[in-house]
C-alpha positions in Angstrom: 0.0 0.0 0.0 1.2 3.5 -0.7 0.5 6.4 1.7 1.3 10.1 1.4 2.3 11.8 4.6 0.8 11.1 8.0 -2.3 8.9 7.9 -5.0 9.0 10.6 -8.1 6.9 11.3 -10.7 6.7 14.1 -10.0 4.2 16.9 -12.8 2.0 15.7 -11.1 1.5 12.4 -8.0 -0.1 13.9 -8.5 -3.3 11.9 -9.8 -1.7 8.7 -8.1 -1.6 5.3 -7.2 2.1 5.0 -6.8 3.6 1.5 -6.3 7.3 0.8 -8.9 8.6 -1.7 -8.1 12.2 -0.8 -5.0 13.8 0.7 -5.1 16.0 3.8 -8.0 17.9 5.2 -10.3 20.3 3.2 -10.2 22.8 6.1 -6.9 22.3 7.8 -7.1 25.5 9.8 -8.2 24.4 13.3 -6.0 26.0 15.9 -5.6 22.9 18.0 -4.8 20.4 15.2 -1.6 19.5 13.4 -2.9 16.2 11.8 -2.5 17.1 8.2 0.1 19.9 8.3 2.4 17.9 6.1 0.3 18.1 2.9 -2.2 20.2 1.0 -5.7 18.9 0.4 -6.0 17.1 -3.0 -7.9 14.4 -4.8 -5.9 11.2 -5.2 -5.8 9.9 -8.8 -8.3 7.2 -9.4 -5.9 4.9 -11.1 -3.7 4.9 -7.9 -6.8 4.2 -5.7 -7.7 1.3 -8.0 -4.1 -0.1 -7.9 -4.1 0.0 -4.1 -7.4 -1.9 -3.8 -6.3 -4.5 -6.3 -3.0 -4.9 -4.4 -4.9 -5.4 -1.1 -7.0 -8.1 -2.8 -3.9 -10.0 -3.7 -2.4 -9.6 -0.2 -5.3 -10.0 2.3 -7.4 -13.1 2.6 -10.4 -11.2 4.0 -11.2 -7.5 4.2 -14.3 -6.9 6.3 -14.0 -3.2 6.9 -12.6 -0.4 4.7 -11.9 3.2 5.8 -11.5 5.8 3.1 -8.9 8.4 4.1 -7.8 11.2 4.5 -9.5 13.9 6.5 -12.5 14.6 4.3 -13.0 11.8 1.7 -16.6 12.9 1.3 -15.4 15.9 -0.6 -14.7 13.8 -3.7 -17.3 13.9 -6.5 -20.2 11.7 -5.9 -19.5 9.8 -9.1 -16.0 9.1 -7.9 -17.2 7.8 -4.6 -19.8 5.6 -6.3 -17.0 4.1 -8.5 -14.8 3.6 -5.4 -17.6 1.9 -3.5 -18.2 -0.4 -6.5 -14.6 -1.2 -6.6 -14.5 -2.1 -2.9 -17.5 -4.4 -2.9 -16.6 -5.9 -6.2 -13.1 -6.9 -5.0 -14.1 -7.7 -1.5 -17.6 -9.2 -1.5 -17.0 -10.2 2.2 -16.7 -6.5 3.1 -19.2 -5.5 5.8 -18.6 -1.8 6.2 -17.2 1.2 4.4 -16.7 4.5 6.3 -14.9 7.8 6.0 -14.3 11.2 7.6 -16.7 14.0 6.6 -16.7 17.7 7.3 -19.7 20.0 7.8 -18.7 21.5 4.4 -18.7 18.3 2.5 -22.0 17.3 4.0 -23.4 20.7 3.1 -22.2 20.4 -0.5 -23.6 17.0 -1.1 -27.3 16.9 -1.9 -29.6 14.6 0.0 -30.0 12.6 -3.2 -26.2 12.2 -3.4 -25.9 11.1 0.2 -28.8 8.6 -0.2 -27.1 7.3 -3.3 -23.8 6.8 -1.5 -25.6 5.0 1.3 -27.3 2.7 -1.2 -23.9 1.9 -2.7 -22.5 0.9 0.7 -21.2 3.9 2.5 -22.5 3.1 6.0 -21.1 5.7 8.3 -19.3 9.1 8.4 -17.2 10.5 11.2 -17.5 14.3 11.8 -15.8 16.6 14.2 -18.2 18.8 16.3 -15.4 19.6 18.8 -17.6 22.1 20.6 -21.2 23.4 20.6 -20.1 26.8 21.8 -19.8 29.3 19.0 -17.2 31.4 20.9 -15.0 28.3 21.2 -15.5 27.3 17.6 -14.6 30.8 16.5 -11.5 30.9 18.7 -10.4 27.5 17.4 -10.9 28.6 13.8 -13.3 25.7 13.1 -14.9 27.5 10.2 -18.5 26.7 11.1 -21.0 27.7 13.7 -22.5 25.0 16.0 -25.8 25.4 14.0 -23.9 24.6 10.8 -22.4 21.5 12.2 -25.7 20.3 13.8 -27.5 20.8 10.4 -24.8 18.7 8.7 -25.1 15.9 11.2 -28.8 15.9 11.0 -28.6 15.8 7.2 -26.3 12.7 7.3 -28.7 10.9 9.6 -31.8 11.9 7.6 -30.1 10.3 4.5 -29.6 7.0 6.3 -25.9 7.4 7.1 -24.8 6.4 10.6 -23.1 9.3 12.3 -20.1 9.3 14.6 -19.3 12.6 16.2 -16.2 13.8 18.2 -16.1 16.5 20.9 -13.0 17.7 22.8 -13.0 18.2 26.6 -11.0 21.2 27.7 -11.4 23.0 24.4 -13.2 25.9 26.1 -10.3 26.6 28.5 -10.9 27.9 32.0 -12.7 30.9 30.5 -15.5 29.0 28.7 -15.6 25.5 30.2 -19.2 25.8 31.4 -20.5 27.1 28.0 -18.5 24.5 26.2 -20.0 21.7 28.3 -23.6 22.9 28.1 -23.6 24.0 24.5 -21.9 20.8 23.4 -24.5 18.8 25.2 -27.2 20.8 23.4 -25.6 20.3 20.0 -25.2 16.5 20.5 -28.9 16.4 21.7 -30.0 18.0 18.5 -28.0 15.7 16.3 -28.5 12.5 18.3 -25.5 10.8 16.6 -25.1 7.0 16.7 -21.8 7.3 18.3 -20.1 10.1 20.3 -16.4 10.1 21.1 -15.2 12.5 23.8 -11.5 13.2 23.5 -9.5 15.4 25.9 -7.5 18.4 24.6 -3.8 17.9 24.0 -1.5 20.8 22.9 0.4 20.0 19.8 3.7 21.8 19.1 3.6 24.4 16.4 -0.2 25.0 16.5 -1.8 28.4 17.3 -3.1 26.8 20.5 0.4 25.9 21.6 1.4 29.6 21.2 -1.7 30.8 23.1 -0.9 28.4 26.0 2.7 29.5 26.1 1.8 33.2 26.1 -0.9 32.7 28.7 -4.0 33.7 26.7 -5.4 30.1 26.9 -5.5 28.4 30.3 -5.7 24.6 30.2 -8.0 22.8 32.5 -6.5 20.5 35.2 -7.5 16.8 35.1 -10.1 17.4 37.8 -11.5 20.4 36.0 -11.8 18.3 32.8 -13.9 15.8 34.9 -16.1 18.5 36.2 -16.7 19.7 32.6 -17.6 16.1 31.5 -19.9 15.8 34.5 -21.7 19.0 33.4 -21.9 17.8 29.8 -23.5 14.5 30.9 -26.0 16.3 33.2 -27.3 18.2 30.2 -27.1 15.9 27.2 -30.3 14.2 25.9 -29.4 11.8 23.1 -31.2 8.5 23.7 -29.4 5.5 22.2 -26.1 7.3 21.4 -23.1 5.0 22.2 -20.8 7.2 24.3 -17.1 6.6 24.6 -14.4 8.6 26.4 -11.8 5.8 26.1 -9.3 7.6 23.8 -5.6 7.7 24.7 -6.0 11.4 25.5 -8.6 10.8 28.2 -7.7 11.0 31.9 -10.6 8.7 32.8 -12.1 5.9 30.7 -15.9 6.1 30.4 -18.1 3.9 28.3 -21.8 3.6 28.1 -25.0 4.3 26.1 -27.0 7.5 26.6 -29.3 8.2 28.2 -29.6 5.0 30.1 -26.1 4.8 31.5 -25.9 8.5 32.6 -26.1 7.8 36.3 -23.5 5.1 36.1 -21.2 7.4 34.1 -21.8 10.3 36.6 -21.0 7.9 39.5 -17.7 7.0 37.9 -16.8 10.6 37.5 -17.8 11.3 41.1 -15.6 8.5 42.3 -12.6 10.0 40.4 -13.3 13.5 41.8 -13.3 12.0 45.3 -10.1 10.2 44.7 -11.6 6.7 44.6 -10.6 6.1 41.0 -7.1 6.7 39.5 -6.6 9.1 36.6 -4.3 8.4 33.7 -0.9 10.1 34.3 0.0 12.8 31.9 3.0 10.9 30.4 0.7 8.1 29.2 -1.7 10.4 27.4 -1.5 10.5 23.6 -3.4 11.4 20.4 
């Protein structure tokens, strides 16, 4: 397989065949992110995509899951994606799932007919970054969209039959906006009701605008216990029945897993135990992205 630059995938795609169909991220301006700083966003040539899938068929006995990389594969033309999906299921009839990252922009650009067509051709789920439901935080972090924009994109994906996995980032509001970040993110998630919600915890990457703000003192990071208080407030306000909730990323201080809203009390109890010192938190040196 041939890969250009750094390649990322969601934790749940750890055992998936990963093939780049685009390079980089279509936005690539978020102040906290350095994931695709080594390349410009571009469409990968279709002949290279075809060659990689054909190589994978020769190498792997079974391919049950496929993840289409990089950071916004949905930005490709619908006709291209239909061809790619046909290639996947033609070469790998045993394939059970194809997924990709999507941005609010690519979901806005695609018509509902396009999204329904892609779902009918076998694109089961898209991963989208919400990060925060607070507009002040989104603006500070240069997300490029309001919370309402992101919510509308997520609702559109679900309306068209696509499963939706959303990420949010604990601590992104800093000490200044942590309450608004928690409550407004809960509201945004409640309005989207995604199938999956992954809650990461902010880490400061060298060379990003966020790193400069932290160094200069204009952004104050939350302590581990403050992160837990923020998560507690989020869980107290979210209403997203049936959403699979995970805060088990390498960046999280405390592992939390459950299904909303039914496991809310259990999750809050685990947070309370940690706040009272009855559960250990992950030490800083073990955290990672």
